[in-house]
Structures are given as structure tokens and as C-alpha cells.
SERO-4910 file (N, C-alpha, C, O; in steps of 0.05 Angstrom, whole numbers):
BEGIN
 pado doro    nc1    nc2    nc3   cac1   cac2   cac3    cc1    cc2    cc3    oc1    oc2    oc3
  Unk    A   2342   1855   1123   2353   1831   1129   2381   1830   1121   2388   1841   1100
  Unk    A   2398   1817   1135   2429   1814   1140   2436   1797   1105   2420   1780   1097
  Unk    A   2455   1804   1092   2464   1793   1075   2463   1759   1084   2450   1743   1072
  Unk    A   2480   1751   1109   2472   1726   1115   2445   1711   1115   2439   1688   1109
  Unk    A   2428   1735   1124   2396   1717   1119   2390   1706   1097   2379   1685   1092
  Unk    A   2400   1730   1079   2387   1727   1048   2401   1700   1039   2388   1682   1029
  Unk    A   2430   1697   1044   2438   1671   1033   2427   1642   1038   2428   1622   1024
  Unk    A   2414   1647   1074   2398   1626   1081   2381   1621   1066   2376   1601   1053
  Unk    A   2370   1641   1067   2335   1642   1043   2343   1624   1017   2330   1605   1010
  Unk    A   2367   1632   1004   2371   1631    982   2379   1592    975   2372   1577    958
  Unk    A   2397   1589    999   2405   1566   1002   2385   1543   1009   2387   1520   1003
  Unk    A   2364   1554   1025   2336   1532   1032   2320   1534   1007   2310   1515    997
  Unk    A   2319   1557    998   2298   1546    974   2306   1531    952   2290   1517    941
  Unk    A   2336   1532    943   2347   1518    929   2347   1488    935   2346   1470    917
  Unk    A   2348   1483    966   2342   1451    974   2322   1446    972   2318   1423    966
  Unk    A   2299   1462    976   2277   1455    972   2267   1445    946   2253   1425    943
  Unk    A   2274   1460    929   2262   1453    899   2278   1433    889   2271   1417    872
  Unk    A   2304   1434    902   2315   1398    899   2304   1382    907   2298   1363    893
  Unk    A   2295   1385    932   2286   1362    945   2257   1348    928   2249   1325    930
  Unk    A   2244   1371    911   2221   1368    909   2220   1358    882   2201   1344    876
  Unk    A   2238   1364    867   2241   1360    831   2256   1331    834   2248   1314    818
  Unk    A   2275   1325    849   2294   1305    850   2276   1273    844   2285   1258    827
  Unk    A   2257   1268    858   2241   1244    853   2237   1241    826   2246   1225    810
  Unk    A   2219   1262    826   2209   1259    790   2233   1264    771   2238   1244    757
  Unk    A   2243   1276    769   2268   1277    753   2290   1248    750   2296   1235    730
  Unk    A   2296   1244    777   2317   1218    771   2297   1185    766   2307   1164    759
  Unk    A   2272   1191    770   2259   1166    761   2253   1171    734   2263   1153    720
  Unk    A   2244   1185    724   2241   1190    696   2256   1189    686   2251   1183    663
  Unk    A   2285   1194    693   2318   1189    678   2321   1163    673   2331   1153    653
  Unk    A   2307   1146    703   2310   1118    701   2302   1102    681   2313   1084    669
  Unk    A   2272   1116    678   2253   1097    664   2264   1101    635   2261   1081    621
  Unk    A   2276   1120    623   2283   1134    603   2305   1114    591   2304   1103    569
  Unk    A   2327   1112    611   2346   1096    610   2341   1069    603   2354   1058    585
  Unk    A   2325   1058    617   2310   1024    612   2300   1024    590   2306   1007    573
  Unk    A   2281   1046    584   2270   1042    554   2297   1051    531   2298   1040    509
  Unk    A   2310   1063    537   2325   1063    510   2344   1034    511   2353   1030    488
  Unk    A   2350   1019    523   2370   1000    531   2355    979    508   2365    970    487
  Unk    A   2322    976    521   2309    960    510   2305    967    482   2302    948    466
  Unk    A   2306    996    472   2304   1002    448   2329    990    437   2324    973    420
  Unk    A   2347    993    441   2378    993    433   2380    956    419   2391    951    398
  Unk    A   2368    936    438   2373    912    443   2352    901    418   2356    883    401
  Unk    A   2330    916    419   2309    904    400   2306    919    369   2294    910    350
  Unk    A   2321    942    370   2328    957    349   2301    974    339   2295    983    317
  Unk    A   2288    975    363   2255    997    354   2270   1021    358   2289   1020    374
  Unk    A   2265   1043    345   2280   1070    346   2254   1084    341   2251   1098    322
  Unk    A   2235   1079    359   2209   1095    356   2219   1119    383   2229   1112    405
  Unk    A   2213   1148    374   2215   1166    396   2195   1166    421   2201   1169    445
  Unk    A   2168   1160    410   2146   1166    424   2145   1138    448   2126   1142    463
  Unk    A   2163   1109    453   2154   1096    458   2158   1101    490   2146   1088    508
  Unk    A   2181   1124    495   2186   1121    518   2168   1146    538   2172   1151    562
  Unk    A   2149   1158    518   2138   1191    534   2118   1165    548   2129   1157    568
  Unk    A   2097   1153    544   2073   1140    559   2087   1128    582   2076   1129    604
  Unk    A   2114   1116    580   2117   1100    612   2125   1132    631   2114   1141    652
  Unk    A   2139   1139    621   2143   1164    637   2118   1184    646   2116   1194    669
  Unk    A   2103   1189    627   2082   1197    635   2062   1192    659   2051   1206    675
  Unk    A   2064   1161    654   2052   1136    684   2071   1141    702   2062   1145    724
  Unk    A   2093   1143    702   2108   1135    727   2105   1166    738   2095   1168    760
  Unk    A   2112   1190    725   2110   1218    740   2076   1227    755   2074   1241    775
  Unk    A   2056   1216    740   2038   1211    750   2034   1191    779   2027   1197    802
  Unk    A   2038   1174    773   2042   1152    809   2062   1170    822   2052   1185    840
  Unk    A   2088   1174    818   2100   1199    834   2082   1217    846   2079   1217    870
  Unk    A   2070   1234    831   2054   1256    844   2032   1241    861   2032   1248    885
  Unk    A   2017   1225    855   1998   1210    871   2011   1201    894   2000   1211    913
  Unk    A   2031   1185    900   2044   1173    920   2064   1195    936   2074   1190    957
  Unk    A   2066   1221    921   2087   1234    943   2082   1263    937   2097   1282    945
  Unk    A   2063   1264    925   2043   1297    923   2044   1305    950   2057   1325    956
  Unk    A   2029   1288    973   2020   1297    997   2048   1317   1014   2049   1339   1025
  Unk    A   2072   1294   1008   2093   1309   1022   2104   1330   1002   2112   1352   1011
  Unk    A   2105   1327    982   2111   1354    960   2099   1380    983   2110   1396    998
  Unk    A   2071   1375    976   2055   1395    982   2064   1409   1009   2070   1433   1010
  Unk    A   2066   1392   1033   2081   1393   1062   2097   1417   1060   2094   1439   1070
  Unk    A   2116   1405   1045   2145   1411   1042   2152   1442   1032   2170   1458   1038
  Unk    A   2128   1442   1011   2133   1472   1004   2110   1485   1019   2109   1508   1012
  Unk    A   2094   1480   1033   2079   1500   1055   2083   1504   1074   2071   1522   1087
  Unk    A   2107   1484   1087   2122   1488   1105   2151   1513   1101   2165   1527   1115
  Unk    A   2149   1509   1076   2173   1529   1066   2159   1560   1066   2166   1581   1077
  Unk    A   2143   1555   1053   2125   1583   1044   2124   1595   1077   2135   1616   1085
  Unk    A   2111   1580   1091   2105   1589   1123   2134   1606   1131   2137   1628   1141
  Unk    A   2151   1587   1122   2181   1601   1138   2186   1623   1126   2193   1641   1141
  Unk    A   2185   1629   1096   2189   1652   1086   2170   1680   1098   2178   1703   1099
  Unk    A   2144   1671   1107   2121   1689   1116   2129   1699   1143   2130   1722   1151
  Unk    A   2136   1675   1158   2155   1683   1186   2171   1700   1190   2171   1716   1209
  Unk    A   2195   1696   1163   2212   1713   1164   2209   1738   1158   2224   1755   1167
  Unk    A   2184   1746   1137   2180   1772   1130   2164   1792   1149   2162   1816   1146
  Unk    A   2152   1776   1169   2131   1788   1188   2149   1795   1217   2146   1816   1230
  Unk    A   2168   1772   1225   2176   1779   1244   2205   1772   1249   2217   1779   1270
***
């Protein structure tokens, strides 16, 4: 492999990892921010309140977008093996 091919594989792997992690991370960050604003307004300072909504949100995201995530990772893996073999 040339240096450009290695850099291309690294760039595409970072892009795939970002595409797969972004929905979960962004939505859990948004729900955490919303809950922290509610906690600040109501002065309830319980740390475990954010855990359950984030857990349900992540499970919902994985149910809705799990097939897309699996297909994206499968396509990337096939491309990597195709590059190794040919």
C-alpha cells in the first residue's frame, strides 16, 4: 500500500466512526442538557435522573438506526477486505 492509500483508509475509518457515533452522542448530550436545565430550574440535584432517559434514548436510537449502522459498518469492512485482496 502506498502512503496515500493508507491515509485514505484512515480518513474513511474516522469518517465511518464519526457517522456511527454522532447520533448517539449528540442526542444523549442534548437530552442531558435538557434534563440539567430542568434540574437547575427545579433545584433537584440528583445525579441519577439523567441516566434513565439517556438509556431509553440510546436504546431507541439503536432500534431505529441500528440497521443503518450495521450496513455502514458492513460496507466499510467489505471495502477494507476488497482493498487487502485486490
